[in-house]
ZAVEXPA-241829 format. One record per residue: residue number from 1; residue in three letters; chain; x, y, z of N, C-alpha, C, CB in turn. Coordinates in pm, whole numbers, plus 50000, padded with zeros to 5 digits. Glycine has a CB too. Example, Ala and Ser with C-alpha at 12.3 -4.5 7.8 and 13.67 -1.06 7.14 Angstrom:
<fivos>
(1 'ALA' 'A' (51319 49431 50780) (51230 49550 50780) (51320 49670 50780) (51131 49553 50905))
(2 'SER' 'A' (51285 49775 50708) (51367 49894 50714) (51290 50003 50787) (51408 49940 50572))
</fivos>
This chain:
<fivos>
(1 'MET' 'A' (92593 82748 77006) (92735 82766 76992) (92770 82912 76964) (92788 82676 76883))
(2 'GLY' 'A' (92685 82986 76898) (92711 83125 76867) (92700 83215 76987) (92617 83171 76762))
(3 'ASP' 'A' (92651 83162 77103) (92632 83245 77221) (92762 83266 77298) (92528 83182 77311))
(4 'ASN' 'A' (92854 83172 77292) (92978 83180 77368) (93076 83275 77299) (93040 83040 77386))
(5 'LYS' 'A' (93122 83378 77371) (93212 83477 77313) (93355 83424 77299) (93212 83604 77398))
(6 'ASN' 'A' (93389 83317 77371) (93524 83264 77366) (93542 83158 77258) (93559 83206 77499))
(7 'SER' 'A' (93436 83120 77189) (93448 83016 77086) (93460 83081 76949) (93327 82920 77091))
(8 'ARG' 'A' (93525 83008 76858) (93538 83055 76720) (93539 82934 76628) (93666 83141 76702))
(9 'LEU' 'A' (93499 82955 76504) (93490 82849 76406) (93630 82819 76352) (93393 82886 76292))
(10 'VAL' 'A' (93673 82693 76361) (93804 82656 76310) (93795 82556 76195) (93888 82598 76421))
(11 'TYR' 'A' (93679 82490 76179) (93664 82392 76072) (93519 82388 76029) (93712 82251 76117))
(12 'SER' 'A' (93499 82379 75899) (93365 82367 75844) (93364 82249 75748) (93320 82499 75772))
(13 'THR' 'A' (93258 82169 75750) (93252 82054 75661) (93237 82098 75515) (93136 81963 75700))
(14 'GLU' 'A' (93192 82219 75493) (93177 82268 75355) (93308 82320 75298) (93071 82376 75351))
(15 'THR' 'A' (93383 82395 75375) (93503 82460 75322) (93633 82407 75380) (93495 82606 75347))
(16 'GLY' 'A' (93630 82329 75486) (93752 82279 75547) (93800 82371 75658) (93860 82262 75443))
(17 'ARG' 'A' (93932 82375 75678) (93990 82455 75787) (93969 82603 75759) (94140 82424 75803))
(18 'ILE' 'A' (93931 82675 75864) (93909 82819 75857) (94034 82889 75909) (93782 82862 75938))
(19 'LYS' 'A' (94094 82973 75826) (94214 83046 75867) (94177 83190 75896) (94325 83039 75758))
(20 'GLU' 'A' (94233 83241 76005) (94210 83381 76040) (94305 83469 75962) (94226 83403 76191))
(21 'ASP' 'A' (94259 83586 75922) (94345 83683 75856) (94433 83750 75960) (94261 83789 75778))
(22 'LYS' 'A' (94563 83742 75939) (94656 83806 76032) (94671 83952 75994) (94794 83734 76032))
(23 'PRO' 'A' (94673 84041 76092) (94689 84183 76060) (94828 84209 76002) (94667 84269 76186))
(24 'THR' 'A' (94837 84302 75909) (94965 84339 75851) (95045 84419 75954) (94947 84420 75720))
(25 'PRO' 'A' (95176 84399 75958) (95257 84472 76056) (95252 84622 76027) (95402 84422 76056))
(26 'ALA' 'A' (95229 84698 76131) (95218 84843 76116) (95356 84907 76123) (95127 84902 76224))
(27 'ILE' 'A' (95378 85006 76040) (95502 85082 76045) (95487 85185 76156) (95534 85150 75907))
(28 'PRO' 'A' (95585 85194 76246) (95572 85288 76357) (95561 85433 76309) (95691 85274 76452))
(29 'GLN' 'A' (95490 85513 76386) (95473 85655 76353) (95571 85737 76435) (95326 85701 76380))
(30 'GLY' 'A' (95612 85850 76381) (95703 85938 76452) (95727 86064 76371) (95836 85867 76481))
(31 'ASP' 'A' (95824 86143 76416) (95850 86269 76347) (95956 86257 76238) (95893 86373 76447))
(32 'GLY' 'A' (96010 86137 76218) (96106 86115 76111) (96250 86148 76148) (96067 86194 75993))
(33 'VAL' 'A' (96275 86184 76274) (96410 86215 76319) (96462 86098 76401) (96414 86347 76402))
(34 'VAL' 'A' (96578 86046 76361) (96640 85935 76434) (96723 85995 76546) (96728 85846 76339))
(35 'ARG' 'A' (96699 85949 76669) (96771 86002 76785) (96871 85898 76836) (96671 86042 76898))
(36 'ILE' 'A' (96994 85945 76855) (97102 85858 76904) (97143 85909 77041) (97225 85855 76805))
(37 'ARG' 'A' (97142 85820 77140) (97185 85862 77274) (97270 85752 77337) (97062 85894 77364))
(38 'ARG' 'A' (97347 85791 77436) (97429 85696 77512) (97362 85674 77646) (97576 85749 77531))
(39 'GLU' 'A' (97342 85547 77682) (97276 85514 77807) (97361 85418 77888) (97137 85454 77781))
(40 'THR' 'A' (97355 85434 78021) (97421 85339 78112) (97324 85286 78215) (97540 85404 78181))
(41 'ALA' 'A' (97204 85344 78224) (97108 85307 78328) (97067 85161 78315) (96984 85398 78320))
(42 'GLY' 'A' (97075 85089 78428) (97032 84950 78431) (97128 84853 78365) (96900 84937 78368))
(43 'ARG' 'A' (97251 84897 78340) (97347 84812 78271) (97479 84801 78347) (97372 84865 78131))
(44 'ASN' 'A' (97474 84821 78478) (97591 84811 78564) (97706 84899 78517) (97638 84667 78572))
(45 'GLY' 'A' (97675 85020 78470) (97778 85114 78429) (97830 85094 78289) (97890 85105 78522))
(46 'LYS' 'A' (97790 84988 78222) (97833 84964 78084) (97749 85051 77992) (97820 84813 78046))
(47 'GLY' 'A' (97812 85126 77907) (97740 85216 77818) (97696 85147 77690) (97825 85336 77786))
(48 'VAL' 'A' (97580 85184 77642) (97532 85139 77511) (97483 85261 77435) (97420 85031 77525))
(49 'THR' 'A' (97488 85251 77304) (97434 85354 77217) (97297 85307 77172) (97528 85384 77095))
(50 'THR' 'A' (97192 85387 77198) (97058 85349 77157) (97013 85438 77041) (96959 85361 77275))
(51 'ILE' 'A' (96950 85376 76944) (96900 85446 76826) (96750 85427 76823) (96968 85393 76693))
(52 'SER' 'A' (96675 85536 76835) (96529 85529 76835) (96473 85622 76729) (96472 85564 76974))
(53 'GLY' 'A' (96349 85599 76693) (96282 85684 76594) (96304 85640 76452) (96328 85824 76609))
(54 'VAL' 'A' (96358 85519 76430) (96378 85468 76295) (96243 85413 76247) (96491 85357 76290))
(55 'LEU' 'A' (96187 85472 76144) (96054 85434 76097) (96063 85321 75994) (95981 85555 76037))
(56 'LEU' 'A' (96097 85201 76043) (96105 85083 75959) (96029 84969 76025) (96252 85043 75933))
(57 'GLU' 'A' (95981 84874 75944) (95917 84756 76003) (96024 84665 76061) (95832 84680 75896))
(58 'ASP' 'A' (95983 84565 76139) (96075 84484 76219) (96187 84420 76138) (95999 84377 76290))
(59 'ALA' 'A' (96154 84361 76023) (96257 84291 75945) (96364 84389 75895) (96192 84218 75825))
(60 'LYS' 'A' (96323 84503 75846) (96417 84603 75797) (96498 84663 75912) (96343 84715 75721))
(61 'LEU' 'A' (96434 84677 76029) (96503 84731 76146) (96615 84637 76190) (96404 84753 76262))
(62 'LYS' 'A' (96589 84507 76185) (96691 84408 76222) (96806 84409 76122) (96630 84268 76231))
(63 'GLU' 'A' (96775 84427 75993) (96881 84436 75892) (96969 84559 75916) (96820 84441 75750))
(64 'LEU' 'A' (96905 84672 75948) (96980 84794 75977) (97067 84775 76100) (96885 84913 75997))
(65 'ALA' 'A' (97013 84713 76204) (97089 84688 76326) (97212 84602 76296) (97001 84620 76432))
(66 'LYS' 'A' (97194 84500 76213) (97306 84413 76178) (97415 84492 76105) (97258 84295 76092))
(67 'ALA' 'A' (97373 84578 76012) (97470 84659 75938) (97545 84755 76031) (97399 84738 75827))
(68 'LEU' 'A' (97473 84814 76127) (97538 84905 76221) (97637 84830 76312) (97433 84977 76307))
(69 'LYS' 'A' (97600 84709 76353) (97691 84630 76437) (97818 84595 76361) (97621 84501 76486))
(70 'VAL' 'A' (97804 84562 76232) (97922 84530 76151) (98009 84653 76133) (97880 84474 76014))
(71 'THR' 'A' (97945 84769 76107) (98020 84894 76089) (98101 84929 76214) (97924 85009 76056))
(72 'CYS' 'A' (98039 84911 76331) (98106 84947 76456) (98196 84836 76508) (98003 84983 76562))
(73 'GLY' 'A' (98178 84714 76460) (98259 84601 76506) (98226 84556 76646) (98403 84637 76499))
(74 'VAL' 'A' (98098 84573 76687) (98056 84535 76822) (97923 84460 76814) (98042 84660 76914))
(75 'GLY' 'A' (97874 84417 76929) (97746 84349 76936) (97634 84447 76961) (97748 84243 77045))
(76 'GLY' 'A' (97514 84393 76968) (97398 84477 76994) (97270 84397 76981) (97395 84596 76900))
(77 'ALA' 'A' (97156 84467 76989) (97027 84401 76984) (96921 84501 76941) (96991 84338 77122))
(78 'VAL' 'A' (96803 84447 76907) (96685 84528 76879) (96582 84493 76985) (96629 84504 76733))
(79 'LYS' 'A' (96539 84591 77063) (96440 84569 77168) (96331 84675 77158) (96507 84571 77309))
(80 'ASP' 'A' (96208 84632 77138) (96092 84722 77133) (96110 84837 77035) (96064 84779 77271))
(81 'GLY' 'A' (96165 84808 76917) (96181 84910 76815) (96300 85002 76835) (96059 84990 76807))
(82 'VAL' 'A' (96384 84973 76934) (96503 85055 76962) (96626 84968 76938) (96500 85110 77110))
(83 'ILE' 'A' (96719 85020 76860) (96843 84947 76833) (96943 84982 76942) (96901 84981 76691))
(84 'GLU' 'A' (97005 84880 77002) (97108 84900 77103) (97240 84848 77048) (97071 84828 77237))
(85 'ILE' 'A' (97343 84934 77051) (97477 84899 77006) (97570 84912 77127) (97525 84989 76886))
(86 'GLN' 'A' (97654 84811 77150) (97741 84813 77266) (97846 84922 77256) (97809 84678 77284))
(87 'GLY' 'A' (97870 84991 77366) (97973 85094 77375) (97924 85229 77324) (98094 85051 77297))
(88 'ASP' 'A' (98014 85327 77332) (97983 85462 77284) (98022 85471 77137) (98057 85572 77369))
(89 'GLN' 'A' (97926 85446 77049) (97950 85441 76905) (97873 85551 76832) (97911 85303 76849))
(90 'ARG' 'A' (97840 85661 76902) (97751 85763 76845) (97803 85822 76714) (97731 85874 76945))
(91 'ASP' 'A' (97932 85851 76706) (97985 85914 76585) (97979 85820 76463) (98130 85959 76608))
(92 'LYS' 'A' (98017 85695 76482) (98013 85598 76373) (97870 85573 76327) (98078 85466 76415))
(93 'VAL' 'A' (97779 85559 76424) (97638 85533 76393) (97578 85652 76319) (97557 85502 76522))
(94 'LYS' 'A' (97609 85773 76365) (97555 85893 76301) (97602 85902 76156) (97597 86019 76378))
(95 'ALA' 'A' (97730 85878 76132) (97784 85884 75996) (97717 85780 75906) (97935 85863 75998))
(96 'GLU' 'A' (97699 85659 75956) (97638 85552 75876) (97492 85582 75844) (97649 85418 75949))
(97 'LEU' 'A' (97416 85631 75943) (97275 85660 75921) (97257 85778 75825) (97205 85689 76054))
(98 'GLU' 'A' (97342 85878 75836) (97334 85992 75743) (97367 85948 75601) (97428 86105 75788))
(99 'LYS' 'A' (97462 85855 75589) (97497 85801 75458) (97378 85727 75396) (97619 85707 75469))
(100 'ARG' 'A' (97293 85667 75482) (97175 85594 75434) (97055 85684 75415) (97140 85484 75531))
(101 'GLY' 'A' (97069 85814 75440) (96962 85908 75411) (96869 85941 75526) (96883 85857 75302))
(102 'PHE' 'A' (96904 85906 75649) (96821 85937 75764) (96855 86077 75819) (96838 85830 75875))
(103 'THR' 'A' (96757 86142 75879) (96780 86267 75952) (96818 86227 76095) (96653 86362 75950))
(104 'VAL' 'A' (96936 86265 76139) (96990 86215 76266) (97012 86331 76363) (97123 86138 76243))
(105 'LYS' 'A' (96983 86302 76491) (97003 86400 76597) (97070 86328 76714) (96868 86467 76641))
(106 'LEU' 'A' (97177 86387 76769) (97239 86331 76889) (97161 86385 77008) (97393 86369 76899))
(107 'ALA' 'A' (97103 86295 77086) (97020 86335 77200) (97090 86297 77329) (96880 86268 77192))
(108 'GLY' 'A' (97058 86365 77436) (97115 86335 77566) (97255 86390 77581) (97117 86187 77589))
(109 'GLY' 'A' (97324 86344 77686) (97455 86400 77719) (97570 86332 77658) (97473 86401 77860))
</fivos>
């Protein structure tokens, strides 16, 4: 049984069920500067404000996204560590993030 690389021990008569240790979620690495840009690509001309470079774990990132959506009064989402807020909300988002202590840079056009 130890020869097969695809098999793993899930139960032992001595100790019972064997649980695997789940890796702890890693905090993303970056330069510490939050970049805010306006994008329309792939959205049929509808603009969204994207916030990238926020060095928070997933749960905290979702909480921040929710707070930003409430501040701007619009919808949005978190996709692959990037917060998307509907519409051109760069000024409101920048003010809110600076109030929370982030270093913010407006990127793009």
